[in-house]
C-alpha positions in Angstrom: -236.4 58.9 -74.5 -235.5 57.0 -71.3 -234.8 58.6 -68.0 -233.5 57.4 -64.8 -234.3 60.3 -62.7 -237.4 62.7 -62.1 -237.4 65.4 -59.5 -234.9 64.9 -56.4 -235.0 62.5 -53.4 -234.5 63.6 -49.9 -231.0 62.6 -49.7 -227.7 63.2 -51.3 -225.7 60.8 -52.9 -222.7 61.4 -50.2 -225.3 60.4 -47.6 -225.8 57.1 -49.6 -222.1 56.6 -50.0 -221.4 57.3 -45.8 -224.0 54.6 -45.3 -222.3 51.8 -47.1 -219.7 50.8 -44.4 -222.8 50.4 -41.7 -224.7 48.3 -44.2 -221.6 46.0 -44.9 -221.8 45.0 -41.0 -225.4 44.4 -41.4 -225.0 42.4 -44.3 -222.6 39.9 -43.0 -225.1 38.9 -40.3 -228.0 38.4 -42.8 -230.0 35.2 -42.2 -229.7 33.8 -45.9 -226.2 33.7 -47.0 -227.0 32.6 -50.3 -230.4 34.5 -51.3 -230.5 33.1 -54.9 -233.4 34.3 -57.0 -234.1 36.9 -54.4 -232.6 40.5 -53.3 -228.7 40.8 -53.8 -226.3 43.2 -52.2 -227.0 46.0 -54.2 -230.8 46.0 -54.0 -230.8 45.2 -50.2 -228.7 48.2 -49.5 -231.1 50.5 -51.8 -234.0 49.5 -49.9 -232.3 49.3 -46.5 -231.2 53.4 -47.5 -234.5 54.2 -48.6 -236.3 52.6 -45.8 -234.4 54.1 -43.1 -234.1 57.3 -44.4 -238.2 57.7 -44.8 -238.7 56.1 -41.2 -242.2 54.8 -42.3 -244.6 53.6 -39.4 -245.6 51.2 -41.9 -244.1 49.1 -44.5 -246.0 46.5 -47.1 -243.5 44.1 -49.0 -245.5 42.3 -51.7 -243.3 39.3 -52.5 -241.5 37.7 -49.7 -239.5 34.5 -51.2 -237.2 33.3 -48.6 -237.8 36.0 -46.4 -234.5 37.7 -46.5 -236.5 41.1 -47.3 -238.6 40.9 -44.4 -235.3 40.6 -42.3 -233.9 43.4 -43.7 -236.9 45.8 -43.5 -237.1 45.0 -39.7 -233.5 46.1 -39.4 -234.0 49.1 -41.2 -237.6 50.0 -39.6 -237.4 48.1 -36.0 -240.6 50.1 -34.9 -242.7 49.7 -38.1 -245.6 47.5 -38.5 -244.6 45.1 -41.4 -247.4 43.2 -43.9 -245.5 40.8 -46.1 -247.3 39.5 -48.8 -246.6 36.0 -50.9 -248.8 33.3 -52.6 -246.5 31.0 -51.5 -245.5 31.6 -47.9 -244.2 28.1 -47.4 -241.1 28.7 -49.5 -240.1 31.0 -46.5 -236.8 30.2 -44.1 -237.0 33.4 -42.3 -240.6 33.9 -40.6 -240.6 36.7 -37.9 -243.5 36.6 -35.2 -244.3 40.1 -35.4 -244.6 40.2 -38.9 -248.4 40.3 -40.5 -248.1 37.7 -43.3 -250.6 37.5 -46.3 -251.3 34.8 -48.9 -253.4 37.2 -51.4 -252.7 39.9 -53.9 -251.7 43.2 -52.8 -254.5 44.7 -55.1 -257.1 42.3 -52.9 -256.3 43.4 -49.7 -258.0 46.6 -48.3 -255.5 49.2 -47.4 -257.6 51.8 -45.6 -256.4 53.2 -42.5 -253.0 51.7 -43.4 -251.9 53.7 -46.3 -250.8 57.2 -46.1 -247.5 59.3 -46.5 -245.9 57.3 -43.6 -246.2 53.9 -45.0 -243.6 52.4 -47.6 -244.5 49.5 -50.2 -241.8 47.3 -51.3 -242.8 45.5 -54.8 -240.6 42.4 -55.5 -243.5 40.5 -57.1 -243.2 40.8 -60.7 -246.4 42.3 -61.5 -247.2 45.5 -63.9 -245.6 48.3 -62.1 -247.9 50.9 -64.0 -251.2 49.1 -62.5 -249.2 48.9 -59.1 -248.7 52.6 -59.0 -252.5 53.0 -59.7 -253.7 50.9 -56.9 -251.1 52.4 -54.5 -252.2 56.2 -55.5 -256.2 55.0 -55.3 -255.3 53.8 -51.3 -253.2 57.0 -50.6 -249.9 55.7 -50.7 -246.9 57.9 -51.5 -243.4 56.0 -51.4 -242.7 53.0 -53.3 -239.9 50.8 -54.2 -240.0 48.4 -57.2 -236.8 45.9 -56.5 -236.8 44.7 -60.3 -237.1 47.3 -62.9 -236.2 45.5 -66.0 -235.2 47.2 -69.1 -236.7 47.1 -72.4 -236.1 43.6 -74.1 -235.9 41.9 -70.5 -237.5 40.8 -67.8 -241.2 39.3 -67.3 -243.5 42.3 -66.7 -244.1 46.0 -67.4 -241.7 48.0 -65.5 -241.4 51.5 -64.8 -238.3 51.9 -67.0 -240.1 50.1 -69.6 -242.7 52.9 -69.5 -240.5 55.7 -69.5 -238.7 53.9 -72.5 -242.4 53.9 -74.6 -241.7 50.1 -74.9 -244.4 48.4 -73.9 -244.4 44.7 -72.8 -244.8 41.5 -74.7 -242.1 39.0 -73.0 -244.8 37.0 -71.2 -243.1 34.3 -68.4 -244.6 30.8 -68.5 -243.4 30.4 -64.7 -246.4 29.0 -62.8 -245.9 31.5 -60.0 -245.9 34.2 -62.5 -249.3 32.8 -64.2 -251.1 32.6 -60.5 -249.9 36.2 -59.7 -251.0 37.7 -62.9 -254.4 35.8 -62.5 -255.1 37.0 -59.0 -254.3 40.5 -60.2 -255.9 40.4 -63.5 -258.9 39.1 -61.3 -258.8 42.2 -58.8 -258.0 44.7 -61.0 -261.0 44.0 -63.6 -263.2 44.8 -60.5 -262.1 48.3 -60.2 -260.5 49.1 -63.8 -262.2 52.4 -63.7 -259.5 53.6 -60.9 -257.1 53.9 -63.7 -258.8 56.5 -65.2 -257.5 58.8 -62.4 -254.2 58.8 -64.3 -255.6 60.6 -66.9 -256.3 58.2 -69.8 -259.5 57.2 -71.5 -260.9 53.4 -71.2 -259.7 52.3 -74.4 -256.2 53.5 -73.6 -255.7 52.2 -70.1 -258.3 49.5 -69.0 -256.9 47.1 -71.7 -253.8 46.9 -69.4 -256.2 45.3 -66.8 -257.2 42.5 -69.1 -254.3 41.1 -70.9 -250.4 40.6 -70.0 -249.0 42.4 -73.2 -249.0 46.3 -73.5 -248.4 47.8 -76.9 -245.4 50.3 -77.2 -246.7 53.7 -76.2 -245.8 57.0 -74.9 -249.0 58.1 -72.9 -248.3 55.9 -70.0 -244.8 57.5 -69.4 -246.8 61.2 -69.6 -249.0 60.0 -67.1 -246.1 59.0 -65.0 -244.4 62.1 -65.2 -247.9 63.9 -64.1 -248.4 61.6 -61.1 -244.9 61.2 -59.8 -243.2 63.9 -57.7 -239.9 61.6 -57.8 -238.3 58.4 -59.5 -235.0 57.6 -58.8 -233.2 54.5 -60.5 -230.8 53.7 -57.2 -227.2 53.4 -58.2 -225.5 50.1 -58.1 -222.6 49.8 -55.3 -220.0 49.1 -58.2 -219.6 48.7 -62.0 -222.1 45.9 -62.9 -220.7 44.7 -66.2 -224.0 44.8 -67.7 -225.1 45.6 -71.1 -227.2 48.3 -70.6 -226.3 51.5 -69.0 -226.8 52.0 -65.2 -226.8 55.0 -63.0 -223.0 56.0 -61.9 -221.8 53.4 -59.5 -221.6 54.6 -56.0 -218.3 53.1 -55.0 -215.1 52.5 -57.4 -212.4 49.1 -57.3 -210.7 50.5 -54.2 -213.6 49.7 -52.0 -213.6 45.9 -53.4 -211.5 45.0 -50.2 -213.2 46.8 -47.7 -216.6 45.5 -48.5 -215.8 42.1 -50.2 -219.2 40.4 -49.6 -221.0 43.5 -51.7 -218.2 43.7 -54.3 -218.7 40.0 -55.0 -222.2 40.6 -56.0 -221.8 43.7 -58.1 -223.4 42.1 -61.2 -226.6 41.4 -59.4 -228.1 44.6 -60.0 -231.8 45.5 -62.0 -232.1 49.0 -61.8 -234.1 49.3 -58.8 -235.7 52.2 -58.4 -238.0 54.3 -55.6 -241.1 56.2 -56.9 -242.9 59.0 -55.0 -246.6 59.9 -55.6 -247.7 63.6 -55.8 -249.7 63.9 -52.5 -253.3 64.7 -53.1 -254.5 68.1 -52.4 
C-alpha cells in the first residue's frame, strides 16, 4: 500500500503555513522569473523551509540546471558550505562565487569529512532514489530531499514514491542528459555495489538495480526503506494542484490566492517532493 509519511518531522504544519508569507516575499526576488524545467514555487518553498529549519552546515545539491536552486539554498542557509553538482554546468544562469561546483556524479565524489548529521543533500538529478539513499547512508548523511518523487507510471527514474507503492520502474527516458547521468552513475555504483547489502537485501535482490535501468515491481525495497528511514514525508503542495494523483492536504486554500499570487500561479507545478531522514548509526 502506498504511503506519504513515515515518522514525524521536526516541525509542525502550523510552522510551515506561518512561513509562507516570508517565502513569498523572497520568491519575488528570485533571479530567474521563469525557471521552466526547474523547481517551481511549491518545491522551492519546501526546500527553503526544510533547509532553513535544519540549519545544515553543508548543503549538497545534485542537479543545478540554471542555478535557481543554488540561489535558494544560499538564501535558506547563508552560512552553509554549498556543493553543487551537474554534468552540464554550462547551462547555469545564476553562478555563485562561494559555491563549490562539481561536474561529476554524486556517487563519484569522496564525501568523507563532509557527510554527517549537519549536512543536507538535495537530489534533483533524476537518478534511482533507492540507490541514492544507499550511497548517502554509506557516507553517513542523514537528511535528504528528493525534488522529483514521481508516482507509479510517471517519470523517468525509480523514486521513493514508486518504492513504497511496490511499483518498480520501467519508463526509461531517452533524453541525452539522463542517459549520461545513468551511465556515470551505473559505472560508479558497480564499483561498490556490495554496499547495497547494508540495506539488508541479498546480492540477487539488490545488485541488479545497480546494473540496469529497469526495476521489477517488488515489496522488499519498501521493507528495507522502512527499516532504514526514521522519517519520510511528502511535503504538502501550497494549493490544490488539479493533478489526477492524490497529494497530501494542501497548505493553503483559495483565500490565499490574492495574497501570494506568484505562488498560486504555479499551483499545478508539484511533483510530491519529499524529505527523507535516515536512521543514525549506533
